[in-house]
All heavy atoms as TSV, in Angstrom:
chain	resi	resn	atom	element	x	y	z
A	1	MET	N	N	11.911	-27.675	2.439
A	1	MET	CA	C	10.484	-27.902	2.485
A	1	MET	C	C	9.997	-28.133	1.057
A	1	MET	O	O	10.293	-27.374	0.144
A	1	MET	CB	C	9.810	-26.679	3.104
A	1	MET	CG	C	8.342	-26.752	3.099
A	1	MET	SD	S	7.414	-25.367	3.802
A	1	MET	CE	C	8.571	-24.249	4.429
A	2	ASN	N	N	9.240	-29.171	0.867
A	2	ASN	CA	C	8.757	-29.459	-0.478
A	2	ASN	C	C	7.416	-28.760	-0.735
A	2	ASN	O	O	6.806	-28.178	0.140
A	2	ASN	CB	C	8.644	-30.967	-0.709
A	2	ASN	CG	C	7.708	-31.622	0.286
A	2	ASN	OD1	O	6.872	-30.967	0.869
A	2	ASN	ND2	N	7.851	-32.920	0.461
A	3	THR	N	N	6.951	-28.852	-1.959
A	3	THR	CA	C	5.750	-28.139	-2.385
A	3	THR	C	C	4.497	-28.664	-1.701
A	3	THR	O	O	3.605	-27.902	-1.360
A	3	THR	CB	C	5.600	-28.234	-3.914
A	3	THR	OG1	O	6.808	-27.820	-4.515
A	3	THR	CG2	C	4.464	-27.372	-4.406
A	4	ILE	N	N	4.435	-29.949	-1.485
A	4	ILE	CA	C	3.246	-30.533	-0.858
A	4	ILE	C	C	3.085	-30.014	0.559
A	4	ILE	O	O	1.996	-29.630	0.973
A	4	ILE	CB	C	3.335	-32.081	-0.881
A	4	ILE	CG1	C	3.313	-32.575	-2.327
A	4	ILE	CG2	C	2.199	-32.692	-0.089
A	4	ILE	CD1	C	3.612	-34.032	-2.477
A	5	THR	N	N	4.152	-29.955	1.303
A	5	THR	CA	C	4.088	-29.464	2.671
A	5	THR	C	C	3.675	-27.993	2.694
A	5	THR	O	O	2.859	-27.576	3.508
A	5	THR	CB	C	5.449	-29.644	3.366
A	5	THR	OG1	O	5.845	-31.007	3.256
A	5	THR	CG2	C	5.368	-29.253	4.813
A	6	ARG	N	N	4.217	-27.192	1.783
A	6	ARG	CA	C	3.887	-25.764	1.729
A	6	ARG	C	C	2.409	-25.572	1.403
A	6	ARG	O	O	1.738	-24.752	2.007
A	6	ARG	CB	C	4.752	-25.063	0.698
A	6	ARG	CG	C	4.501	-23.575	0.620
A	6	ARG	CD	C	5.418	-22.900	-0.337
A	6	ARG	NE	N	6.789	-23.014	0.153
A	6	ARG	CZ	C	7.858	-22.899	-0.591
A	6	ARG	NH1	N	7.756	-22.656	-1.877
A	6	ARG	NH2	N	9.062	-23.016	-0.073
A	7	SER	N	N	1.881	-26.338	0.449
A	7	SER	CA	C	0.470	-26.180	0.089
A	7	SER	C	C	-0.445	-26.637	1.219
A	7	SER	O	O	-1.508	-26.073	1.421
A	7	SER	CB	C	0.155	-26.938	-1.197
A	7	SER	OG	O	0.326	-28.324	-1.004
A	8	ARG	N	N	-0.032	-27.649	1.965
A	8	ARG	CA	C	-0.832	-28.088	3.118
A	8	ARG	C	C	-0.845	-27.022	4.209
A	8	ARG	O	O	-1.867	-26.798	4.840
A	8	ARG	CB	C	-0.275	-29.390	3.688
A	8	ARG	CG	C	-0.597	-30.585	2.849
A	8	ARG	CD	C	-0.093	-31.847	3.481
A	8	ARG	NE	N	-0.287	-32.981	2.593
A	8	ARG	CZ	C	0.292	-34.141	2.740
A	8	ARG	NH1	N	1.113	-34.351	3.758
A	8	ARG	NH2	N	0.051	-35.115	1.894
A	9	ARG	N	N	0.287	-26.363	4.408
A	9	ARG	CA	C	0.333	-25.300	5.420
A	9	ARG	C	C	-0.548	-24.129	5.012
A	9	ARG	O	O	-1.245	-23.551	5.841
A	9	ARG	CB	C	1.763	-24.835	5.640
A	9	ARG	CG	C	2.590	-25.809	6.406
A	9	ARG	CD	C	3.951	-25.247	6.687
A	9	ARG	NE	N	4.747	-26.222	7.408
A	9	ARG	CZ	C	5.982	-26.038	7.788
A	9	ARG	NH1	N	6.580	-24.900	7.519
A	9	ARG	NH2	N	6.631	-26.968	8.434
A	10	LEU	N	N	-0.509	-23.756	3.744
A	10	LEU	CA	C	-1.357	-22.664	3.277
A	10	LEU	C	C	-2.828	-23.039	3.377
A	10	LEU	O	O	-3.664	-22.214	3.730
A	10	LEU	CB	C	-0.996	-22.271	1.849
A	10	LEU	CG	C	0.330	-21.548	1.676
A	10	LEU	CD1	C	0.617	-21.323	0.196
A	10	LEU	CD2	C	0.330	-20.243	2.422
A	11	ALA	N	N	-3.155	-24.282	3.067
A	11	ALA	CA	C	-4.539	-24.740	3.184
A	11	ALA	C	C	-4.984	-24.705	4.643
A	11	ALA	O	O	-6.123	-24.336	4.945
A	11	ALA	CB	C	-4.685	-26.142	2.613
A	12	ALA	N	N	-4.085	-25.041	5.549
A	12	ALA	CA	C	-4.428	-25.003	6.969
A	12	ALA	C	C	-4.641	-23.564	7.429
A	12	ALA	O	O	-5.526	-23.293	8.245
A	12	ALA	CB	C	-3.324	-25.663	7.789
A	13	LEU	N	N	-3.864	-22.625	6.915
A	13	LEU	CA	C	-4.045	-21.220	7.285
A	13	LEU	C	C	-5.381	-20.682	6.790
A	13	LEU	O	O	-6.015	-19.865	7.457
A	13	LEU	CB	C	-2.909	-20.362	6.714
A	13	LEU	CG	C	-1.618	-20.337	7.501
A	13	LEU	CD1	C	-0.578	-19.521	6.739
A	13	LEU	CD2	C	-1.829	-19.770	8.880
A	14	ARG	N	N	-5.807	-21.119	5.631
A	14	ARG	CA	C	-7.073	-20.640	5.071
A	14	ARG	C	C	-8.266	-21.080	5.900
A	14	ARG	O	O	-9.348	-20.523	5.764
A	14	ARG	CB	C	-7.229	-21.112	3.636
A	14	ARG	CG	C	-6.412	-20.299	2.682
A	14	ARG	CD	C	-6.705	-20.687	1.251
A	14	ARG	NE	N	-5.421	-21.040	0.648
A	14	ARG	CZ	C	-5.169	-22.132	-0.032
A	14	ARG	NH1	N	-6.103	-23.013	-0.246
A	14	ARG	NH2	N	-3.975	-22.357	-0.518
A	15	ASP	N	N	-8.107	-22.070	6.755
A	15	ASP	CA	C	-9.208	-22.535	7.597
A	15	ASP	C	C	-9.467	-21.614	8.791
A	15	ASP	O	O	-10.510	-21.715	9.418
A	15	ASP	CB	C	-8.922	-23.952	8.111
A	15	ASP	CG	C	-8.953	-24.971	6.988
A	15	ASP	OD1	O	-9.583	-24.684	5.945
A	15	ASP	OD2	O	-8.348	-26.043	7.151
A	16	PHE	N	N	-8.538	-20.726	9.103
A	16	PHE	CA	C	-8.695	-19.832	10.244
A	16	PHE	C	C	-9.352	-18.525	9.802
A	16	PHE	O	O	-8.814	-17.808	8.951
A	16	PHE	CB	C	-7.341	-19.526	10.895
A	16	PHE	CG	C	-6.728	-20.708	11.586
A	16	PHE	CD1	C	-5.681	-21.394	11.002
A	16	PHE	CD2	C	-7.213	-21.128	12.802
A	16	PHE	CE1	C	-5.114	-22.487	11.624
A	16	PHE	CE2	C	-6.655	-22.220	13.445
A	16	PHE	CZ	C	-5.608	-22.900	12.857
A	17	PRO	N	N	-10.502	-18.171	10.383
A	17	PRO	CA	C	-11.175	-16.938	9.977
A	17	PRO	C	C	-10.363	-15.681	10.279
A	17	PRO	O	O	-10.427	-14.706	9.530
A	17	PRO	CB	C	-12.476	-16.930	10.782
A	17	PRO	CG	C	-12.541	-18.201	11.516
A	17	PRO	CD	C	-11.268	-18.937	11.343
A	18	ASP	N	N	-9.589	-15.707	11.355
A	18	ASP	CA	C	-8.771	-14.538	11.679
A	18	ASP	C	C	-7.720	-14.280	10.593
A	18	ASP	O	O	-7.464	-13.136	10.229
A	18	ASP	CB	C	-8.063	-14.713	13.023
A	18	ASP	CG	C	-9.034	-14.683	14.190
A	18	ASP	OD1	O	-10.139	-14.131	14.012
A	18	ASP	OD2	O	-8.675	-15.202	15.260
A	19	PHE	N	N	-7.137	-15.344	10.079
A	19	PHE	CA	C	-6.156	-15.195	9.007
A	19	PHE	C	C	-6.815	-14.644	7.752
A	19	PHE	O	O	-6.274	-13.760	7.092
A	19	PHE	CB	C	-5.468	-16.523	8.703
A	19	PHE	CG	C	-4.514	-16.440	7.544
A	19	PHE	CD1	C	-3.284	-15.834	7.693
A	19	PHE	CD2	C	-4.865	-16.943	6.300
A	19	PHE	CE1	C	-2.399	-15.740	6.628
A	19	PHE	CE2	C	-3.998	-16.854	5.231
A	19	PHE	CZ	C	-2.761	-16.244	5.395
A	20	ARG	N	N	-7.995	-15.150	7.420
A	20	ARG	CA	C	-8.700	-14.651	6.234
A	20	ARG	C	C	-9.060	-13.180	6.389
A	20	ARG	O	O	-8.941	-12.410	5.430
A	20	ARG	CB	C	-9.957	-15.483	5.985
A	20	ARG	CG	C	-9.661	-16.860	5.441
A	20	ARG	CD	C	-10.909	-17.514	4.894
A	20	ARG	NE	N	-12.029	-17.449	5.823
A	20	ARG	CZ	C	-12.485	-18.472	6.528
A	20	ARG	NH1	N	-11.923	-19.647	6.406
A	20	ARG	NH2	N	-13.516	-18.333	7.327
A	21	GLN	N	N	-9.465	-12.757	7.570
A	21	GLN	CA	C	-9.787	-11.349	7.798
A	21	GLN	C	C	-8.543	-10.477	7.698
A	21	GLN	O	O	-8.587	-9.394	7.107
A	21	GLN	CB	C	-10.449	-11.163	9.162
A	21	GLN	CG	C	-11.852	-11.701	9.208
A	21	GLN	CD	C	-12.464	-11.587	10.586
A	21	GLN	OE1	O	-11.786	-11.259	11.553
A	21	GLN	NE2	N	-13.752	-11.863	10.681
A	22	LEU	N	N	-7.443	-10.940	8.270
A	22	LEU	CA	C	-6.197	-10.192	8.184
A	22	LEU	C	C	-5.735	-10.082	6.738
A	22	LEU	O	O	-5.341	-9.002	6.285
A	22	LEU	CB	C	-5.112	-10.874	9.033
A	22	LEU	CG	C	-3.720	-10.243	8.967
A	22	LEU	CD1	C	-3.752	-8.861	9.614
A	22	LEU	CD2	C	-2.710	-11.134	9.644
A	23	TRP	N	N	-5.797	-11.167	6.007
A	23	TRP	CA	C	-5.382	-11.167	4.611
A	23	TRP	C	C	-6.281	-10.257	3.774
A	23	TRP	O	O	-5.818	-9.493	2.941
A	23	TRP	CB	C	-5.411	-12.594	4.070
A	23	TRP	CG	C	-4.910	-12.696	2.677
A	23	TRP	CD1	C	-3.613	-12.730	2.272
A	23	TRP	CD2	C	-5.702	-12.773	1.486
A	23	TRP	NE1	N	-3.552	-12.814	0.904
A	23	TRP	CE2	C	-4.823	-12.841	0.397
A	23	TRP	CE3	C	-7.074	-12.783	1.254
A	23	TRP	CZ2	C	-5.265	-12.927	-0.907
A	23	TRP	CZ3	C	-7.509	-12.865	-0.051
A	23	TRP	CH2	C	-6.605	-12.932	-1.104
A	24	GLY	N	N	-7.591	-10.315	4.019
A	24	GLY	CA	C	-8.525	-9.457	3.297
A	24	GLY	C	C	-8.301	-7.985	3.598
A	24	GLY	O	O	-8.344	-7.143	2.695
A	25	ALA	N	N	-8.057	-7.661	4.857
A	25	ALA	CA	C	-7.797	-6.273	5.237
A	25	ALA	C	C	-6.512	-5.763	4.599
A	25	ALA	O	O	-6.455	-4.620	4.125
A	25	ALA	CB	C	-7.721	-6.151	6.750
A	26	HIS	N	N	-5.493	-6.598	4.576
A	26	HIS	CA	C	-4.231	-6.203	3.946
A	26	HIS	C	C	-4.414	-6.009	2.442
A	26	HIS	O	O	-3.864	-5.062	1.860
A	26	HIS	CB	C	-3.158	-7.242	4.224
A	26	HIS	CG	C	-1.843	-6.914	3.600
A	26	HIS	ND1	N	-1.058	-5.881	4.053
A	26	HIS	CD2	C	-1.191	-7.443	2.545
A	26	HIS	CE1	C	0.025	-5.802	3.302
A	26	HIS	NE2	N	-0.038	-6.748	2.374
A	27	LEU	N	N	-5.189	-6.869	1.818
A	27	LEU	CA	C	-5.450	-6.762	0.385
A	27	LEU	C	C	-6.178	-5.456	0.059
A	27	LEU	O	O	-5.794	-4.729	-0.863
A	27	LEU	CB	C	-6.280	-7.955	-0.081
A	27	LEU	CG	C	-6.690	-7.967	-1.549
A	27	LEU	CD1	C	-5.463	-8.163	-2.429
A	27	LEU	CD2	C	-7.697	-9.069	-1.796
A	28	ILE	N	N	-7.199	-5.119	0.828
A	28	ILE	CA	C	-7.948	-3.880	0.601
A	28	ILE	C	C	-7.070	-2.668	0.856
A	28	ILE	O	O	-7.111	-1.682	0.114
A	28	ILE	CB	C	-9.217	-3.866	1.473
A	28	ILE	CG1	C	-10.192	-4.922	0.957
A	28	ILE	CG2	C	-9.869	-2.488	1.474
A	28	ILE	CD1	C	-11.360	-5.174	1.865
A	29	SER	N	N	-6.245	-2.719	1.888
A	29	SER	CA	C	-5.350	-1.603	2.195
A	29	SER	C	C	-4.327	-1.392	1.088
A	29	SER	O	O	-4.070	-0.261	0.668
A	29	SER	CB	C	-4.629	-1.865	3.515
A	29	SER	OG	O	-3.694	-0.857	3.776
A	30	ALA	N	N	-3.743	-2.469	0.595
A	30	ALA	CA	C	-2.765	-2.361	-0.485
A	30	ALA	C	C	-3.406	-1.848	-1.769
A	30	ALA	O	O	-2.814	-1.039	-2.493
A	30	ALA	CB	C	-2.102	-3.714	-0.726
A	31	LEU	N	N	-4.622	-2.280	-2.047
A	31	LEU	CA	C	-5.337	-1.795	-3.217
A	31	LEU	C	C	-5.625	-0.294	-3.095
A	31	LEU	O	O	-5.435	0.464	-4.048
A	31	LEU	CB	C	-6.644	-2.573	-3.395
A	31	LEU	CG	C	-7.490	-2.199	-4.596
A	31	LEU	CD1	C	-6.753	-2.509	-5.886
A	31	LEU	CD2	C	-8.810	-2.942	-4.550
A	32	GLY	N	N	-6.065	0.143	-1.918
A	32	GLY	CA	C	-6.323	1.563	-1.699
A	32	GLY	C	C	-5.068	2.404	-1.811
A	32	GLY	O	O	-5.089	3.501	-2.383
A	33	THR	N	N	-3.969	1.901	-1.300
A	33	THR	CA	C	-2.701	2.617	-1.409
A	33	THR	C	C	-2.268	2.747	-2.861
A	33	THR	O	O	-1.821	3.811	-3.298
A	33	THR	CB	C	-1.618	1.894	-0.590
A	33	THR	OG1	O	-2.022	1.849	0.774
A	33	THR	CG2	C	-0.278	2.597	-0.699
A	34	GLY	N	N	-2.414	1.690	-3.620
A	34	GLY	CA	C	-2.054	1.728	-5.032
A	34	GLY	C	C	-2.912	2.696	-5.823
A	34	GLY	O	O	-2.416	3.457	-6.657
A	35	VAL	N	N	-4.205	2.691	-5.563
A	35	VAL	CA	C	-5.106	3.603	-6.265
A	35	VAL	C	C	-4.785	5.046	-5.899
A	35	VAL	O	O	-4.744	5.919	-6.770
A	35	VAL	CB	C	-6.576	3.257	-5.945
A	35	VAL	CG1	C	-7.518	4.357	-6.399
A	35	VAL	CG2	C	-6.951	1.942	-6.595
A	36	THR	N	N	-4.543	5.308	-4.630
A	36	THR	CA	C	-4.219	6.666	-4.193
A	36	THR	C	C	-2.903	7.141	-4.801
A	36	THR	O	O	-2.799	8.289	-5.238
A	36	THR	CB	C	-4.137	6.725	-2.658
A	36	THR	OG1	O	-5.390	6.302	-2.124
A	36	THR	CG2	C	-3.834	8.115	-2.177
A	37	THR	N	N	-1.919	6.272	-4.833
A	37	THR	CA	C	-0.619	6.634	-5.408
A	37	THR	C	C	-0.757	7.003	-6.884
A	37	THR	O	O	-0.068	7.906	-7.363
A	37	THR	CB	C	0.365	5.466	-5.242
A	37	THR	OG1	O	0.479	5.156	-3.858
A	37	THR	CG2	C	1.729	5.810	-5.799
A	38	LEU	N	N	-1.653	6.352	-7.577
A	38	LEU	CA	C	-1.867	6.654	-8.984
A	38	LEU	C	C	-2.833	7.824	-9.173
A	38	LEU	O	O	-2.631	8.679	-10.033
A	38	LEU	CB	C	-2.414	5.415	-9.705
A	38	LEU	CG	C	-2.761	5.595	-11.168
A	38	LEU	CD1	C	-1.476	5.782	-11.971
A	38	LEU	CD2	C	-3.530	4.400	-11.671
A	39	ALA	N	N	-3.879	7.887	-8.364
A	39	ALA	CA	C	-4.962	8.836	-8.606
A	39	ALA	C	C	-4.604	10.277	-8.277
A	39	ALA	O	O	-5.014	11.187	-8.999
A	39	ALA	CB	C	-6.192	8.422	-7.803
A	40	ILE	N	N	-3.867	10.518	-7.215
A	40	ILE	CA	C	-3.589	11.904	-6.819
A	40	ILE	C	C	-2.775	12.646	-7.881
A	40	ILE	O	O	-3.184	13.733	-8.304
A	40	ILE	CB	C	-2.934	11.954	-5.430
A	40	ILE	CG1	C	-3.973	11.575	-4.379
A	40	ILE	CG2	C	-2.368	13.333	-5.134
A	40	ILE	CD1	C	-3.449	11.499	-2.980
A	41	PRO	N	N	-1.658	12.125	-8.362
A	41	PRO	CA	C	-0.956	12.847	-9.436
A	41	PRO	C	C	-1.775	12.930	-10.734
A	41	PRO	O	O	-1.722	13.938	-11.440
A	41	PRO	CB	C	0.321	12.041	-9.660
A	41	PRO	CG	C	0.508	11.255	-8.428
A	41	PRO	CD	C	-0.853	10.986	-7.899
A	42	LEU	N	N	-2.542	11.905	-11.029
A	42	LEU	CA	C	-3.359	11.924	-12.229
A	42	LEU	C	C	-4.435	13.000	-12.149
A	42	LEU	O	O	-4.661	13.748	-13.106
A	42	LEU	CB	C	-3.996	10.556	-12.458
A	42	LEU	CG	C	-4.812	10.383	-13.731
A	42	LEU	CD1	C	-3.907	10.569	-14.945
A	42	LEU	CD2	C	-5.460	9.021	-13.754
A	43	LEU	N	N	-5.093	13.114	-11.008
A	43	LEU	CA	C	-6.091	14.163	-10.826
A	43	LEU	C	C	-5.465	15.548	-10.878
A	43	LEU	O	O	-6.063	16.481	-11.416
A	43	LEU	CB	C	-6.830	13.966	-9.502
A	43	LEU	CG	C	-7.829	12.822	-9.465
A	43	LEU	CD1	C	-8.384	12.644	-8.052
A	43	LEU	CD2	C	-8.949	13.054	-10.455
A	44	ALA	N	N	-4.277	15.676	-10.313
A	44	ALA	CA	C	-3.594	16.974	-10.363
A	44	ALA	C	C	-3.276	17.345	-11.804
A	44	ALA	O	O	-3.407	18.507	-12.193
A	44	ALA	CB	C	-2.316	16.931	-9.528
A	45	ALA	N	N	-2.886	16.387	-12.596
A	45	ALA	CA	C	-2.535	16.675	-13.991
A	45	ALA	C	C	-3.770	16.988	-14.827
A	45	ALA	O	O	-3.772	17.931	-15.614
A	45	ALA	CB	C	-1.785	15.492	-14.589
A	46	VAL	N	N	-4.824	16.211	-14.644
A	46	VAL	CA	C	-6.000	16.360	-15.499
A	46	VAL	C	C	-6.885	17.518	-15.055
A	46	VAL	O	O	-7.274	18.363	-15.860
A	46	VAL	CB	C	-6.799	15.037	-15.534
A	46	VAL	CG1	C	-8.109	15.211	-16.268
A	46	VAL	CG2	C	-5.973	13.939	-16.172
A	47	LEU	N	N	-7.215	17.578	-13.773
A	47	LEU	CA	C	-8.166	18.587	-13.303
A	47	LEU	C	C	-7.517	19.931	-13.001
A	47	LEU	O	O	-8.117	20.979	-13.259
A	47	LEU	CB	C	-8.900	18.085	-12.061
A	47	LEU	CG	C	-9.797	16.861	-12.273
A	47	LEU	CD1	C	-10.440	16.461	-10.964
A	47	LEU	CD2	C	-10.854	17.149	-13.321
A	48	LEU	N	N	-6.326	19.922	-12.433
A	48	LEU	CA	C	-5.685	21.173	-12.030
A	48	LEU	C	C	-4.665	21.668	-13.049
A	48	LEU	O	O	-4.082	22.729	-12.859
A	48	LEU	CB	C	-5.010	20.984	-10.668
A	48	LEU	CG	C	-5.932	20.552	-9.525
A	48	LEU	CD1	C	-5.123	20.293	-8.266
A	48	LEU	CD2	C	-7.008	21.589	-9.285
A	49	HIS	N	N	-4.423	20.885	-14.084
A	49	HIS	CA	C	-3.446	21.233	-15.126
A	49	HIS	C	C	-2.076	21.548	-14.516
A	49	HIS	O	O	-1.450	22.549	-14.839
A	49	HIS	CB	C	-3.944	22.407	-15.977
A	49	HIS	CG	C	-5.292	22.155	-16.568
A	49	HIS	ND1	N	-5.480	21.251	-17.584
A	49	HIS	CD2	C	-6.519	22.662	-16.275
A	49	HIS	CE1	C	-6.763	21.223	-17.905
A	49	HIS	NE2	N	-7.419	22.068	-17.122
A	50	ALA	N	N	-1.645	20.666	-13.609
A	50	ALA	CA	C	-0.360	20.846	-12.936
A	50	ALA	C	C	0.787	20.563	-13.901
A	50	ALA	O	O	0.682	19.732	-14.803
A	50	ALA	CB	C	-0.259	19.911	-11.727
A	51	SER	N	N	1.887	21.269	-13.676
A	51	SER	CA	C	3.076	21.063	-14.498
A	51	SER	C	C	3.798	19.794	-14.036
A	51	SER	O	O	3.536	19.287	-12.942
A	51	SER	CB	C	4.007	22.267	-14.380
A	51	SER	OG	O	4.562	22.319	-13.084
A	52	PRO	N	N	4.728	19.277	-14.823
A	52	PRO	CA	C	5.485	18.095	-14.400
A	52	PRO	C	C	6.250	18.307	-13.096
A	52	PRO	O	O	6.368	17.386	-12.287
A	52	PRO	CB	C	6.439	17.851	-15.567
A	52	PRO	CG	C	5.740	18.401	-16.743
A	52	PRO	CD	C	4.989	19.606	-16.230
A	53	VAL	N	N	6.753	19.522	-12.882
A	53	VAL	CA	C	7.470	19.807	-11.632
A	53	VAL	C	C	6.509	19.730	-10.449
A	53	VAL	O	O	6.833	19.158	-9.398
A	53	VAL	CB	C	8.155	21.187	-11.707
A	53	VAL	CG1	C	8.739	21.572	-10.358
A	53	VAL	CG2	C	9.212	21.196	-12.783
A	54	GLU	N	N	5.322	20.285	-10.602
A	54	GLU	CA	C	4.340	20.248	-9.514
A	54	GLU	C	C	3.898	18.817	-9.216
A	54	GLU	O	O	3.719	18.438	-8.059
A	54	GLU	CB	C	3.129	21.107	-9.879
A	54	GLU	CG	C	3.432	22.580	-9.915
A	54	GLU	CD	C	2.317	23.406	-10.500
A	54	GLU	OE1	O	1.505	22.862	-11.299
A	54	GLU	OE2	O	2.248	24.596	-10.173
A	55	ILE	N	N	3.753	18.016	-10.242
A	55	ILE	CA	C	3.386	16.613	-10.029
A	55	ILE	C	C	4.528	15.865	-9.345
A	55	ILE	O	O	4.301	15.032	-8.474
A	55	ILE	CB	C	2.994	15.952	-11.364
A	55	ILE	CG1	C	1.712	16.593	-11.890
A	55	ILE	CG2	C	2.807	14.452	-11.196
A	55	ILE	CD1	C	1.317	16.148	-13.260
A	56	GLY	N	N	5.757	16.184	-9.720
A	56	GLY	CA	C	6.908	15.573	-9.051
A	56	GLY	C	C	6.982	15.939	-7.586
A	56	GLY	O	O	7.265	15.088	-6.732
A	57	VAL	N	N	6.712	17.210	-7.273
A	57	VAL	CA	C	6.704	17.649	-5.870
A	57	VAL	C	C	5.577	16.954	-5.118
A	57	VAL	O	O	5.755	16.489	-3.981
A	57	VAL	CB	C	6.573	19.186	-5.785
A	57	VAL	CG1	C	6.290	19.629	-4.366
A	57	VAL	CG2	C	7.820	19.858	-6.326
A	58	LEU	N	N	4.412	16.861	-5.733
A	58	LEU	CA	C	3.279	16.177	-5.105
A	58	LEU	C	C	3.597	14.712	-4.834
A	58	LEU	O	O	3.293	14.191	-3.759
A	58	LEU	CB	C	2.054	16.293	-6.014
A	58	LEU	CG	C	0.754	15.699	-5.512
A	58	LEU	CD1	C	0.300	16.408	-4.246
A	58	LEU	CD2	C	-0.306	15.786	-6.581
A	59	THR	N	N	4.232	14.065	-5.771
A	59	THR	CA	C	4.618	12.663	-5.586
A	59	THR	C	C	5.674	12.521	-4.496
A	59	THR	O	O	5.624	11.594	-3.685
A	59	THR	CB	C	5.131	12.090	-6.916
A	59	THR	OG1	O	4.129	12.271	-7.912
A	59	THR	CG2	C	5.449	10.613	-6.785
A	60	ALA	N	N	6.620	13.455	-4.445
A	60	ALA	CA	C	7.656	13.407	-3.405
A	60	ALA	C	C	7.065	13.660	-2.029
A	60	ALA	O	O	7.541	13.114	-1.025
A	60	ALA	CB	C	8.747	14.423	-3.708
A	61	LEU	N	N	6.023	14.471	-1.958
A	61	LEU	CA	C	5.385	14.749	-0.668
A	61	LEU	C	C	4.689	13.527	-0.087
A	61	LEU	O	O	4.399	13.496	1.109
A	61	LEU	CB	C	4.399	15.906	-0.801
A	61	LEU	CG	C	5.021	17.287	-0.952
A	61	LEU	CD1	C	3.949	18.335	-1.189
A	61	LEU	CD2	C	5.851	17.637	0.260
A	62	ASN	N	N	4.429	12.527	-0.911
A	62	ASN	CA	C	3.851	11.283	-0.393
A	62	ASN	C	C	4.793	10.585	0.584
A	62	ASN	O	O	4.343	9.813	1.436
A	62	ASN	CB	C	3.521	10.326	-1.537
A	62	ASN	CG	C	2.246	10.709	-2.239
A	62	ASN	OD1	O	1.366	11.329	-1.655
A	62	ASN	ND2	N	2.153	10.335	-3.501
A	63	ALA	N	N	6.087	10.828	0.490
A	63	ALA	CA	C	7.059	10.182	1.366
A	63	ALA	C	C	7.227	10.914	2.693
A	63	ALA	O	O	7.798	10.358	3.636
A	63	ALA	CB	C	8.409	10.084	0.668
A	64	VAL	N	N	6.745	12.143	2.786
A	64	VAL	CA	C	6.952	12.942	4.003
A	64	VAL	C	C	6.381	12.278	5.251
A	64	VAL	O	O	7.072	12.215	6.275
A	64	VAL	CB	C	6.403	14.374	3.809
A	64	VAL	CG1	C	6.378	15.142	5.112
A	64	VAL	CG2	C	7.233	15.109	2.770
A	65	PRO	N	N	5.149	11.780	5.260
A	65	PRO	CA	C	4.652	11.136	6.485
A	65	PRO	C	C	5.501	9.949	6.925
A	65	PRO	O	O	5.702	9.732	8.130
A	65	PRO	CB	C	3.243	10.680	6.113
A	65	PRO	CG	C	2.848	11.531	4.975
A	65	PRO	CD	C	4.110	11.852	4.240
A	66	HIS	N	N	6.026	9.191	5.980
A	66	HIS	CA	C	6.862	8.044	6.332
A	66	HIS	C	C	8.141	8.514	7.035
A	66	HIS	O	O	8.566	7.920	8.026
A	66	HIS	CB	C	7.215	7.219	5.096
A	66	HIS	CG	C	6.016	6.657	4.403
A	66	HIS	ND1	N	5.291	5.613	4.908
A	66	HIS	CD2	C	5.410	7.012	3.249
A	66	HIS	CE1	C	4.283	5.338	4.096
A	66	HIS	NE2	N	4.325	6.187	3.080
A	67	VAL	N	N	8.735	9.561	6.532
A	67	VAL	CA	C	9.968	10.080	7.123
A	67	VAL	C	C	9.686	10.663	8.498
A	67	VAL	O	O	10.394	10.380	9.466
A	67	VAL	CB	C	10.612	11.137	6.194
A	67	VAL	CG1	C	11.778	11.817	6.868
A	67	VAL	CG2	C	11.039	10.500	4.887
A	68	VAL	N	N	8.647	11.466	8.611
A	68	VAL	CA	C	8.333	12.130	9.881
A	68	VAL	C	C	7.976	11.108	10.953
A	68	VAL	O	O	8.496	11.150	12.072
A	68	VAL	CB	C	7.200	13.156	9.695
A	68	VAL	CG1	C	6.708	13.667	11.031
A	68	VAL	CG2	C	7.666	14.301	8.816
A	69	PHE	N	N	7.092	10.180	10.636
A	69	PHE	CA	C	6.664	9.208	11.640
A	69	PHE	C	C	7.755	8.207	11.977
A	69	PHE	O	O	7.802	7.701	13.099
A	69	PHE	CB	C	5.383	8.506	11.212
A	69	PHE	CG	C	4.178	9.402	11.226
A	69	PHE	CD1	C	3.374	9.516	10.126
A	69	PHE	CD2	C	3.878	10.156	12.343
A	69	PHE	CE1	C	2.277	10.351	10.126
A	69	PHE	CE2	C	2.791	11.000	12.368
A	69	PHE	CZ	C	1.978	11.095	11.258
A	70	SER	N	N	8.645	7.908	11.045
A	70	SER	CA	C	9.744	7.009	11.382
A	70	SER	C	C	10.725	7.695	12.317
A	70	SER	O	O	11.293	7.062	13.203
A	70	SER	CB	C	10.440	6.513	10.127
A	70	SER	OG	O	11.067	7.584	9.447
A	71	LEU	N	N	10.933	8.994	12.146
A	71	LEU	CA	C	11.793	9.712	13.076
A	71	LEU	C	C	11.185	9.774	14.471
A	71	LEU	O	O	11.888	9.637	15.478
A	71	LEU	CB	C	12.066	11.136	12.547
A	71	LEU	CG	C	12.961	11.233	11.333
A	71	LEU	CD1	C	13.023	12.683	10.854
A	71	LEU	CD2	C	14.347	10.722	11.641
A	72	VAL	N	N	9.878	9.964	14.547
A	72	VAL	CA	C	9.208	10.002	15.849
A	72	VAL	C	C	9.250	8.628	16.497
A	72	VAL	O	O	9.421	8.502	17.711
A	72	VAL	CB	C	7.744	10.489	15.683
A	72	VAL	CG1	C	6.963	10.347	16.966
A	72	VAL	CG2	C	7.731	11.940	15.212
A	73	ALA	N	N	9.102	7.584	15.715
A	73	ALA	CA	C	9.123	6.228	16.254
A	73	ALA	C	C	10.482	5.860	16.807
A	73	ALA	O	O	10.577	5.089	17.767
A	73	ALA	CB	C	8.706	5.240	15.178
A	74	VAL	N	N	11.544	6.397	16.227
A	74	VAL	CA	C	12.900	6.078	16.689
A	74	VAL	C	C	13.199	6.783	18.005
A	74	VAL	O	O	13.874	6.250	18.872
A	74	VAL	CB	C	13.933	6.466	15.609
A	74	VAL	CG1	C	15.344	6.365	16.137
A	74	VAL	CG2	C	13.759	5.589	14.388
A	75	LEU	N	N	12.675	7.990	18.134
A	75	LEU	CA	C	12.949	8.765	19.359
A	75	LEU	C	C	12.158	8.220	20.464
A	75	LEU	O	O	11.879	7.837	21.293
A	75	LEU	CB	C	12.591	10.233	19.144
A	75	LEU	CG	C	13.395	10.915	18.043
A	75	LEU	CD1	C	12.888	12.344	17.860
A	75	LEU	CD2	C	14.868	10.940	18.381
């Protein structure tokens, strides 16, 4: 597939309001996830004066919902 065809397909997708809403929702969700991933350990360090070990545990706990819900989804 050449570049012209790819750009025409992307331009055609931008004409659909449902695609724009889906893309916008995904963009906002990804931005919120990124801010949360950065903000929670930062707030723990600055406001609660957490140690590096506590911040590491807090960061590791972010993965717990993914593990738990993936196990439930498999069963």
